[in-house]
C-alpha positions as CSV (number, residue, x, y, z in Angstrom):
1,M,-55.0,-24.3,2.0
2,T,-52.3,-23.1,4.4
3,A,-51.3,-19.5,4.5
4,A,-47.9,-18.6,3.2
5,S,-45.3,-17.6,5.8
6,P,-44.0,-14.0,5.9
7,S,-40.5,-15.1,4.9
8,A,-41.9,-16.9,1.9
9,Y,-43.8,-13.7,0.9
10,F,-40.7,-11.5,1.1
11,R,-38.7,-14.0,-0.9
12,G,-41.1,-13.5,-3.7
13,V,-40.9,-9.8,-3.8
14,T,-38.9,-8.6,-6.8
15,P,-36.2,-6.0,-6.5
16,L,-38.4,-3.4,-8.4
17,R,-41.2,-3.9,-5.9
18,W,-38.7,-3.6,-3.0
19,T,-37.5,-0.2,-4.3
20,F,-41.1,1.0,-4.8
21,L,-41.9,0.0,-1.2
22,A,-38.8,1.7,0.0
23,D,-39.7,4.9,-1.8
24,L,-43.2,4.8,-0.3
25,G,-41.6,4.6,3.1
26,I,-39.5,7.7,2.3
27,V,-42.8,9.5,1.3
28,A,-44.3,8.5,4.6
29,L,-41.2,9.8,6.5
30,L,-41.3,13.1,4.6
31,T,-44.9,13.5,5.3
32,A,-44.3,12.7,9.0
33,A,-41.7,15.4,9.1
34,M,-44.1,17.9,7.7
35,V,-46.8,16.9,10.2
36,L,-44.3,17.2,13.1
37,E,-43.4,20.8,12.0
38,C,-47.1,21.7,11.8
39,L,-47.6,20.3,15.3
40,I,-44.7,22.3,16.9
41,S,-45.4,25.4,14.9
42,D,-47.2,28.3,16.6
43,K,-48.8,29.6,13.4
44,P,-52.6,29.2,13.4
45,Q,-52.6,28.4,9.7
46,S,-50.5,25.2,10.2
47,D,-53.2,23.0,11.7
48,V,-53.2,19.4,10.5
49,T,-56.4,18.5,8.6
50,P,-57.3,16.0,6.0
51,A,-56.8,18.6,3.3
52,T,-53.4,19.7,4.5
53,L,-52.3,16.1,5.1
54,T,-53.3,15.3,1.5
55,V,-51.2,18.3,0.2
56,M,-48.2,16.9,2.3
57,V,-48.5,13.5,0.7
58,L,-48.8,14.9,-2.8
59,T,-45.9,17.2,-2.2
60,S,-43.7,14.2,-1.3
61,M,-45.0,11.8,-4.1
62,P,-42.4,12.9,-6.7
63,V,-39.9,11.0,-4.6
64,V,-41.5,7.7,-5.9
65,F,-40.1,8.1,-9.4
66,R,-36.8,9.6,-8.4
67,R,-34.9,6.5,-9.6
68,T,-36.5,6.1,-13.0
69,H,-37.0,9.8,-13.9
70,P,-34.8,11.8,-11.5
71,T,-34.9,15.1,-13.5
72,I,-38.6,15.1,-13.7
73,A,-38.8,14.2,-10.0
74,V,-36.7,17.2,-9.1
75,F,-38.8,19.7,-11.0
76,A,-42.1,18.1,-10.0
77,A,-41.0,18.4,-6.3
78,M,-40.0,22.0,-6.9
79,G,-43.3,22.8,-8.6
80,A,-45.2,21.2,-5.8
81,L,-43.7,23.7,-3.4
82,F,-45.5,26.6,-5.1
83,A,-48.8,24.8,-4.6
84,A,-48.0,23.7,-1.0
85,F,-46.7,27.0,0.5
86,P,-50.0,28.9,0.4
87,V,-51.8,26.0,2.0
88,L,-49.4,24.7,4.7
89,H,-47.3,27.8,5.7
90,I,-44.4,25.6,6.8
91,Y,-41.0,26.4,5.3
92,Q,-38.4,24.1,7.0
93,T,-39.6,20.6,5.9
94,L,-41.4,21.4,2.6
95,P,-38.1,21.5,0.6
96,F,-37.1,18.0,1.8
97,P,-38.7,16.2,-1.2
98,T,-36.8,18.4,-3.6
99,M,-33.6,17.7,-1.7
100,V,-34.1,13.9,-1.8
101,A,-34.9,14.0,-5.5
102,G,-31.9,16.2,-6.2
103,Y,-29.7,13.8,-4.3
104,S,-31.0,10.9,-6.4
105,L,-30.4,12.9,-9.6
106,A,-26.8,13.3,-8.7
107,L,-26.4,9.6,-8.0
108,H,-27.9,8.4,-11.3
109,A,-27.2,11.2,-13.8
110,G,-24.1,12.6,-15.4
111,R,-22.2,15.5,-13.9
112,R,-23.2,17.8,-16.8
113,R,-26.9,17.2,-16.3
114,V,-26.5,17.8,-12.5
115,I,-24.9,21.2,-13.2
116,H,-27.6,22.1,-15.7
117,V,-30.4,21.1,-13.3
118,G,-28.7,23.0,-10.4
119,I,-28.5,26.1,-12.4
120,A,-32.1,25.8,-13.6
121,L,-33.4,25.5,-10.0
122,V,-31.9,28.8,-9.0
123,P,-34.6,30.9,-10.6
124,F,-37.3,28.8,-9.0
125,V,-35.7,29.2,-5.5
126,L,-35.4,32.9,-5.9
127,L,-39.0,33.2,-7.1
128,A,-40.3,31.2,-4.2
129,I,-38.4,33.4,-1.8
130,A,-39.7,36.6,-3.5
131,I,-43.3,35.3,-3.3
132,F,-43.5,33.5,0.0
133,S,-40.8,35.0,2.3
134,P,-41.8,38.1,4.3
135,H,-38.3,39.3,4.3
136,G,-37.8,39.4,0.5
137,L,-34.7,38.4,-1.4
138,I,-32.2,40.5,0.6
139,D,-32.1,38.2,3.7
140,F,-30.1,35.3,5.2
141,E,-32.8,33.0,4.1
142,T,-31.8,33.4,0.4
143,P,-28.4,31.8,0.6
144,K,-29.7,29.2,3.0
145,N,-32.4,28.1,0.6
146,L,-30.0,28.1,-2.3
147,A,-27.7,25.9,-0.2
148,L,-30.6,23.5,0.5
149,V,-30.9,22.9,-3.2
150,G,-27.1,22.8,-4.0
151,L,-25.8,20.7,-1.1
152,P,-27.8,17.5,-2.0
153,L,-26.6,17.7,-5.5
154,L,-22.9,18.2,-4.4
155,L,-23.4,15.3,-1.8
156,G,-24.8,13.0,-4.5
157,V,-21.9,13.8,-6.9
158,A,-19.3,13.1,-4.1
159,I,-20.9,9.8,-3.1
160,K,-21.2,8.7,-6.8
161,D,-17.5,9.6,-7.3
162,R,-16.5,7.7,-4.2
163,R,-18.5,4.6,-5.2
164,A,-16.8,4.7,-8.6
165,Y,-13.4,5.1,-7.0
166,L,-14.0,2.1,-4.7
167,A,-15.4,0.1,-7.6
168,T,-12.1,0.8,-9.5
169,L,-10.1,-0.2,-6.5
170,V,-12.0,-3.5,-6.1
171,D,-11.7,-4.2,-9.8
172,R,-7.9,-3.5,-9.7
173,A,-7.5,-5.8,-6.6
174,E,-9.6,-8.5,-8.3
175,T,-7.5,-8.2,-11.5
176,A,-4.3,-8.3,-9.6
177,E,-5.4,-11.3,-7.6
178,R,-6.6,-13.1,-10.8
179,T,-3.2,-12.2,-12.5
180,R,-1.4,-13.5,-9.4
181,E,-3.3,-16.8,-9.5
182,E,-2.8,-17.2,-13.2
183,E,1.0,-16.5,-12.8
184,T,1.1,-19.0,-9.9
185,L,-0.7,-21.7,-12.0
186,R,1.6,-21.0,-14.9
187,R,4.7,-21.4,-12.8
188,V,3.4,-24.5,-11.1
189,S,2.6,-26.0,-14.6
190,E,6.1,-25.1,-15.9
191,E,7.7,-26.6,-12.8
192,R,5.7,-29.8,-13.1
193,L,6.6,-30.1,-16.7
194,R,10.3,-29.5,-15.9
195,I,10.3,-32.1,-13.1
196,A,8.4,-34.5,-15.4
197,R,11.1,-34.1,-18.0
198,D,13.9,-34.5,-15.5
199,V,12.4,-37.7,-14.0
200,H,11.8,-39.1,-17.5
201,D,15.3,-38.4,-18.7
202,V,16.9,-39.8,-15.5
203,V,14.7,-42.9,-15.2
204,A,14.4,-43.7,-18.9
205,H,18.2,-43.5,-19.5
206,A,19.1,-45.5,-16.4
207,M,16.5,-48.2,-17.0
208,V,17.4,-48.6,-20.7
209,A,21.1,-48.8,-19.8
210,I,20.4,-51.3,-17.0
211,N,18.2,-53.4,-19.3
212,V,20.8,-53.6,-22.0
213,Q,23.7,-54.3,-19.6
214,A,21.7,-56.9,-17.8
215,G,21.1,-58.7,-21.1
216,V,24.8,-58.5,-21.8
217,G,25.7,-59.8,-18.4
218,A,23.2,-62.7,-18.7
219,H,24.8,-63.6,-22.0
220,L,28.4,-63.5,-20.6
221,I,27.8,-65.0,-17.2
222,D,28.8,-68.4,-18.4
223,Q,31.5,-67.4,-20.9
224,D,33.4,-64.4,-19.6
225,H,33.1,-64.0,-15.8
226,D,35.3,-60.8,-15.7
227,R,33.2,-59.0,-18.3
228,A,30.0,-60.1,-16.7
229,R,31.3,-58.8,-13.4
230,E,32.2,-55.4,-15.1
231,T,28.7,-55.3,-16.5
232,L,27.1,-55.8,-13.1
233,L,29.3,-53.1,-11.6
234,D,28.2,-50.7,-14.4
235,I,24.6,-51.6,-13.6
236,K,25.3,-50.8,-10.0
237,R,26.8,-47.5,-10.9
238,V,24.1,-46.4,-13.3
239,S,21.3,-47.4,-10.9
240,G,23.1,-45.5,-8.0
241,E,23.4,-42.4,-10.1
242,A,19.8,-42.6,-11.1
243,L,18.7,-43.0,-7.4
244,T,20.8,-40.0,-6.5
245,D,19.1,-37.9,-9.2
246,L,15.7,-39.0,-8.1
247,R,16.4,-38.2,-4.5
248,S,17.5,-34.8,-5.5
249,T,14.3,-34.2,-7.5
250,L,12.1,-35.6,-4.7
251,G,14.0,-33.5,-2.2
252,I,13.1,-30.3,-4.2
253,L,9.4,-31.4,-4.1
254,R,9.5,-31.9,-0.3
255,T,11.3,-28.6,0.3
256,T,9.2,-26.0,2.1
257,A,9.7,-22.2,2.1
258,D,11.7,-22.4,5.3
259,D,14.0,-25.1,4.1
260,I,17.1,-24.8,2.0
261,A,16.8,-27.0,-1.1
262,P,19.8,-29.4,-1.6
263,V,22.0,-28.1,-4.4
264,S,24.0,-30.6,-6.5
265,P,26.1,-29.9,-9.6
266,T,24.0,-29.7,-12.8
267,D,25.0,-32.0,-15.6
268,G,26.4,-30.1,-18.5
269,I,28.3,-30.6,-21.8
270,D,31.5,-31.5,-19.9
271,D,29.7,-34.6,-18.6
272,L,28.9,-36.1,-22.0
273,E,32.1,-38.1,-21.9
274,E,30.8,-40.0,-18.8
275,L,27.5,-40.5,-20.5
276,G,29.3,-42.0,-23.5
277,T,31.1,-44.4,-21.2
278,T,27.8,-45.7,-20.0
279,L,26.6,-46.3,-23.5
280,R,29.9,-48.0,-24.5
281,A,29.5,-50.4,-21.5
282,A,26.1,-51.3,-22.9
283,G,27.6,-52.2,-26.2
284,I,27.0,-49.0,-28.2
285,S,30.1,-47.4,-29.8
286,V,29.7,-43.7,-29.0
287,E,31.9,-41.1,-30.8
288,L,31.9,-37.6,-29.3
289,D,32.9,-34.5,-31.2
290,I,32.8,-31.5,-28.8
291,D,33.8,-28.1,-30.1
292,P,36.4,-26.5,-27.7
293,A,34.7,-23.1,-28.3
294,I,31.8,-24.1,-26.1
295,A,33.9,-24.9,-23.0
296,T,32.1,-22.2,-21.1
297,L,28.3,-22.1,-21.4
298,P,25.5,-20.7,-19.3
299,A,24.3,-23.5,-16.9
300,S,20.8,-23.6,-18.4
301,I,22.1,-24.2,-21.9
302,G,24.7,-26.7,-20.8
303,A,22.1,-28.7,-18.8
304,T,19.6,-28.6,-21.7
305,G,22.2,-29.8,-24.1
306,Y,23.2,-32.6,-21.8
307,R,19.6,-33.8,-21.4
308,I,18.9,-33.7,-25.2
309,V,22.0,-35.8,-25.9
310,Q,21.1,-38.1,-23.0
311,E,17.6,-38.7,-24.3
312,A,18.8,-39.1,-27.9
313,L,21.3,-41.8,-26.9
314,T,18.6,-43.4,-24.7
315,N,16.5,-43.7,-27.8
316,V,19.4,-45.2,-29.6
317,L,19.6,-48.0,-26.9
318,R,15.8,-48.4,-26.8
319,H,14.7,-48.3,-30.4
320,A,17.4,-47.9,-33.0
321,G,18.9,-51.3,-33.1
322,S,22.3,-49.7,-34.0
323,S,25.8,-50.3,-32.7
324,H,27.3,-46.9,-33.4
325,A,26.3,-43.3,-32.6
326,V,28.0,-40.0,-33.3
327,V,27.4,-37.0,-31.1
328,S,28.4,-33.5,-32.3
329,V,28.2,-30.4,-30.3
330,R,29.5,-27.2,-31.9
331,R,29.1,-23.5,-31.8
332,L,27.7,-21.8,-34.9
333,D,27.0,-18.0,-35.2
334,G,26.0,-17.5,-31.6
335,D,24.1,-20.9,-31.4
336,I,24.8,-24.2,-30.0
337,V,24.2,-27.0,-32.6
338,I,23.7,-30.5,-31.4
339,D,23.6,-33.5,-33.7
340,V,23.1,-37.1,-32.6
341,L,23.2,-39.7,-35.5
342,D,23.2,-43.5,-35.3
343,D,23.7,-46.1,-37.9
344,G,20.4,-47.9,-37.3
345,P,17.8,-48.6,-40.0
346,G,16.4,-45.1,-39.6
347,V,13.0,-46.2,-38.3
348,T,12.0,-46.4,-34.6
349,T,8.9,-47.3,-32.7
350,S,8.2,-43.6,-32.5
351,S,9.3,-42.7,-36.0
352,T,7.0,-39.8,-36.2
353,G,9.0,-38.0,-33.6
354,S,6.0,-37.6,-31.4
355,G,7.1,-39.9,-28.4
356,N,7.5,-38.6,-24.9
357,G,11.3,-38.5,-25.3
358,V,11.3,-36.5,-28.5
359,R,8.5,-34.2,-27.1
360,G,10.6,-33.6,-23.9
361,M,13.7,-32.8,-26.0
362,R,11.7,-30.4,-28.2
363,E,10.2,-28.7,-25.1
364,R,13.6,-28.2,-23.6
365,A,14.9,-26.6,-26.8
366,L,11.8,-24.4,-27.2
367,A,12.1,-23.2,-23.5
368,L,15.4,-21.6,-24.5
369,G,14.2,-20.2,-27.8
370,G,15.7,-23.0,-29.9
371,T,14.5,-25.7,-32.2
372,L,14.7,-29.5,-32.4
373,E,14.1,-31.9,-35.3
374,A,14.1,-35.7,-35.1
375,G,13.8,-38.1,-38.1
376,P,15.7,-40.4,-40.5
377,G,19.1,-39.1,-41.5
378,S,19.9,-38.2,-45.1
379,D,22.4,-41.1,-45.3
380,G,20.4,-43.6,-43.2
381,G,20.1,-44.0,-39.4
382,W,18.2,-41.7,-37.1
383,R,19.1,-38.1,-36.5
384,V,18.3,-35.6,-33.8
385,H,19.2,-32.0,-34.6
386,A,18.9,-29.2,-32.1
387,Q,19.9,-25.5,-32.3
388,I,19.8,-23.4,-29.2
389,P,20.7,-19.7,-29.1
390,I,23.3,-18.6,-26.5
391,A,21.4,-16.0,-24.5
392,V,24.5,-15.0,-22.5
393,K,27.5,-14.4,-24.7
394,T,30.5,-16.3,-23.5
């Protein structure tokens, strides 16, 4: 059997045993201080003998339970003085165990108990001076000995308060850092969601329009060359606009803190006519009914309204199987009300209204405190209805 290494032994020592060993070390230091005073003292009664050494150790032993029972340790150390003074005749180091126990009491106990213990120790100090001091109570030794009892208590209270203050600062700093991280993650999540919606809206609308127009062009290529050519030009225009929007979005993603992000005009309600032209080129008759009262809108509301109409018309191309769509945008009691209705069968591949497109539209409306509903219209077809409050009065 091989002997365990010293490091392995110390790793197995529990925290409680460590504190006990540390307190025994303090007892040894206090005893050594008393022995040193005896050695340098010129009093004949202060010789170091086995008996006096035993008294020194016993006088210091209350320090061992200063952590678990600090009040008892203080009074036990004070009581040991009355037994030690007649035997040892040393007066400078004997109060040290009481001072150490008092300091520990102030660190672990409440302030009220510390005050009560400090007041209760005063009669013991005065009694010890009256019995063992050759000068009596009216002497410089009286305030000095009272200070030896009071200063450790005050020091312990001050250190305890400082530790509590530092712990509060650390807790506040950790809370602030945690809040900052959560806020950063929230903003990153919101930005990712916004970019995902923008990319979806741009790509989905462009790809659906290109797909429909390509089918129309393929059908007309042998019958009507002029219309086929117009269809191809529309495909070129729509794809170019989609590429421009994608480059703008990707440019924002690549922008660093030292760069200036490229700024391009945001699509708004005024751009719906151009959007309708794209749908008409794809074979869908689009009727726009724009209320003149919303000529001026906050940019965020205008952009959200445009994206909702764009996605709704994209769904008309993709799913509805309709040939006619009506877009109505009007102002009603401080809200912008958007309705997109087609004349299809009223059933789509995402008829539950839970597809990515509908979810994106609903998220855009909710982001501005609005609502969005999508489902079959009362008179047939498919209807998208959104109501967004105008946060900034126009």
